N, C-alpha and C positions, 0 to 999 in steps of 0.2 A: 397147053401154055397154063399154067397154073392162072387163077384171077386173085387179085388179093381184095378183101374185104374192108368193109370199114376200118376197122382196125387194122390195115394193114398186112395181114396175115393171108399169106397165102394159101387156100384149099388143099395143098397137099398136106399142111399141117391142121386139122381139123379136131378142135378141142372136143375132147370124150369125156373128160370128166374135171368138174372143178377143184382148183385145191381150195382148203377152208381155211379163212385165218385164225389164227392164234395166239397166244400169249407171246412176247419177247421184252424181257427186262423194263417191265410195267407198260407195257402196250400191248393193246390188247388186238387190233387188228392187222399183225406181221403175216407177211408169208413166207414161209420157208420153201425153197427148193432143192433139192437133192435128188440125187443118184448116189452108185457104187464108188465115183471118183471125187465129187465136188459137190459143197452145198453152198446155197447165197440164201440171205434173209434180206429182204426188201420191207418197208416201212412207206405205206404213203401216206401217211398223217405226215410225214415230217418231208415225204417226196425223197428217200434214199435207200440205198442199199446198203444195210449196214454192217453186213457179216461177208466175209468170202475167204474159203480155205477150200484144201481137201477134206474129205471127209475124215473126222476127227481130227482134223488139225486144228492150230491154230489159227485166229483171224487175221488176216494179210491186213486190214483195214484198221488204222487206228479209227477206236470209238468213243466218245466222251463216255466214262460210266457214271459219273457223275449228275448225267443229266435224264436217268431212264423215267421215261413215261411223259417225258416233257412234250408239249406241242408249241408251235406257231403262236405269238398274239399277234394278229393282224392290225390291230388297233394299238400298237407299238413298232410304229416302222422305224424306231428308231435305236431298235435292240435286237441284234445279230444271234440268233440261237447256234453256237460252234458248236452240232454235234458231229462234225466228223464223219467217216464214212465215203461214199460214193455218189455223186451227186453232177445235177448240170445247168449250168447258167444260160440264158438265151443269148447274153449281152455281154460284150466285154468290157472290161474294167475302165478302159477311156471313157466309155458312153456312158457311165455309172450318175455322171452328175445331172444327165437328164432326167432322172427320177428325184435326186435329193441334190440340194446345194452341199451335202455331205458326200464324197464321190466312194465314202467307206460303208453306204447303207445297202449291203449285202442283203439286209433282210428283206427289203422289196422287191429282189429276186428269187430268193428262196423262201423266206419264211411270209408268204403272202396268203397259206392258209392252207390247209390240208389236200391233200390230190386225190380225185379219183384210182382206184387201185382193184385190180384181183387179180388171180391166177388159175391156170389149167394145165390138166396134160392131155396132149395133146397125142392123135392118130399113132407118130412115129414112137411116140414116148418120150420123147421132148418135153420139158418142160417150161412152159411161159408163164412171165408175171408181166402186167400193164401196170402204169403209172401215166396220169395225165394232169395238167393243170393249166389253167385259162388266167390268160393277165389281161386286164382291160387296159384302161387308157395310165400311161400317152404310150405302150407299148401294144396292146390289141393282139396277142397271138394265143395258139393252144400251141403245147407243149407237148410231146407222148415220147414217152420211152418204152418199146415193145421188149422184154429179156427173154429169151431163151438160153434154157441149160442144156446142153447136150443129151440123149439119151442115156450116154457111157461113158463120155469124155470127161475132163475139166475143162471142158471149152464153154463159153458163154458169147453171147452177141447181144449187142442191145441196138438194135434198130431207132436212131433217134429222129424225131420230126419235129421242126416247126412251120405251123402253119398261120399265113397274118386272117385274121377277123376282123380287122377295120382299118382304117386308116391309119398312118403313122410313118414319121419319116424317119426313125429310128433302125438304123441296121440291125441285124441278128447274126447271129454265130451259134455253131453247136462249140460250146467248150464242156467240154467233161472232164471231173477233177476229182481224184482221188486221194484220199491221204493215208499213206501207210504207216503201217506201225513197223520200228526196230527195224529201219532198211539198211541193211549192210552196204549194199552196193546200187546205186540208180545209173542206169546207162543209156545212151540215147544216140542215136546217129547225127554226125555229122559228114558235111562231103568236104573237097577240097577250099571251095570259096565259102564256105559258110560263116554268115554274121552271126550276131547276137547282140541287141540291145543292152547297154549297159542304165546304166542307175539315173543317167540326164535323156536317157533314152535314144543315144548316138549308137548307130550299127558298127561295132568294133569285129576285127577277126574271131569266128571260136579259138583257133592256134595260140589266140592270146590271155585264154582265162587260164591262170594261175593253181584254183582251185578244184582243177577237176586232173584225171591221169588221161593222156590222151594215146588211144589207140588206134588200129587201123579202121580210118573212116568212122570213129566212136568214140563217145568221151564218157567216160565214165566218177560218178561220185564217190569217192569212199567216206561212209558214213562212221567210220571211227573218226574221223575229223572233223571236231565243229567250224560250222560257220555259218553266217547269215546272209544269204546270197540268192536271189533266183537266175536260173539260166533257163536260157532259151534257143532253140533251134530251128533253124530255117529249112532243114534239109528234107526234100521229097519223098525221101523213106520214111513214113510216117507213124511212127513206131515210138515207144517209150519202155522200161521195164525197173521194176523193182526188185531187186533179191533179197530174202531175209529168213537166214537160217538153210539156205541152201533152195531154197522155194523162189520158184519166179513166178512173178504174175506179169505176164505181155500185155498190152494196151495198144493197139493197130489199129489203121484205119486205112481199106483200100481204095487209095483214091479213082472214082469213076470219071471224075470229072475234070476238067482241064486243071493240068500243073500250074496254071498261071493265073490263078483265080488269089483275089484279094484276103489276103490271114489276118488275124489279130497281132498285134505286137509286132509291128514291122517285118510282117509274114512267117511268122513262127507257126510251126504245125503244133509241135510237142514244146512242153517244159517241166522245169523240176523247182521248188521252193523250199528252201531251208531258211527261213527269214527271220524266224523269232516269232513269228505273232501268232502261231499256234506250236502244238505238239505234235512230233511227226513230220516225214518230209511226204509232200504234195506232189502230185506228178501231173501234167494234164496232157489232153489230147484235143485241139483244136481244128474248127470245121471253117469253112470259107464264111467270109463277112458279106451278108446278101442285104439290099434293099427289097424289099417286096410291098407289090398292091395284094390289097385284100384280093384273099381266094388264093394268090401264091404262096406256095411251100418250098422247104430248104430241108433234106435230109443226108444224114449218110447209116454204115453200121460199123460200131465199135465191136472190136472182137479184142478178147480177153481170156489169153490163156495160163494154165497153172499149171507148174510142171516143175521136177526135182532137178537140180543138177549135183554134180560131185563137191562135198565141204572141200574146206580150204583151197582152193582156187583165186589166185592172184586174179586183177581187175581186168586186165584183157583180157587170161584165160576166162573170166564168166563172159565179158562181152564176147569172145569167138561161140561160145555155147549158146546162148542167146541167138545169133546169128547163123549158127546151126539149125537150130531151132525153126528160123524162119525161112531159112534155104540162101540166104545169102551167100553163104561160102558153104565148102563141102565137112565132113567131120575130120579132125586133125586130130593128131598124137597129141596128148593131153600131159604126156612125161616130161617136158620140156619147159612147159606152160610158165611153173613156177607157183608157190603158192604163198598166202599169207603167212608172215612170221607171227 
């Protein structure tokens, strides 16, 4: 059995060569992880993955090009830097008021200063990036993101970990957020009894949602129909996908823990945001909420896969192609599934 080291990396993946930082859109210390299928760029200085794509393909993440080279200013806790990209929040929004009387002060969670970071190539050819941030009072945690790009496939796994470093009564959760660029569709699972919080935080049946296309055990947001809303799903099938020009980014967590844990937003495991607060559609994958004593930790592994599907498919055909990739259903004949007019 392999033994995990201090950074949580198994001895099966021994670092054999460091990856040097390089300039990226004004940041001097960006790390590019690239194989023959995919590439990503992470910038520890702002704690984000800012680029994710097939090699030579368009960036699937929305990234604010008006902020090249900018960094967070921890002396301005009232100012949130809207970079976009992919990041993690360690506390769910209902508890943001514990940091500031204005619960929208996301800067206290994300813009608290630069993250520590490094990258390397492992013995099996995989590419790794590591970002770490320490938060003091009142949260007192250390957050670690260990990013692994497969040696040959467009497959990324992110080991996410929160460890409590001092006393605190604030519950923590692994909330992974991705801002997606030009999403044609967003697909998420729903079950027969799935319920979602409405604007008043009441739970309503997912089947009542009028701004989503309802397919077999999934709901699909059609990006061609503008709307301002947030959609959550409490399905135990812990995944969500964004589709842009026939390229899918699928994000999912394989739950190793009990499915009866307490999740944020009334038990939600995934969510999508198209609420006018920012450009691009946001997708979220959430972990359980936990109270931790000093020295205790929580972690999960977020799997992100990039793959292509035929163009011109209708919403339910798109959903079926994603479910085929996951293994929820067998491959079907696409000829009678319809296409987008």
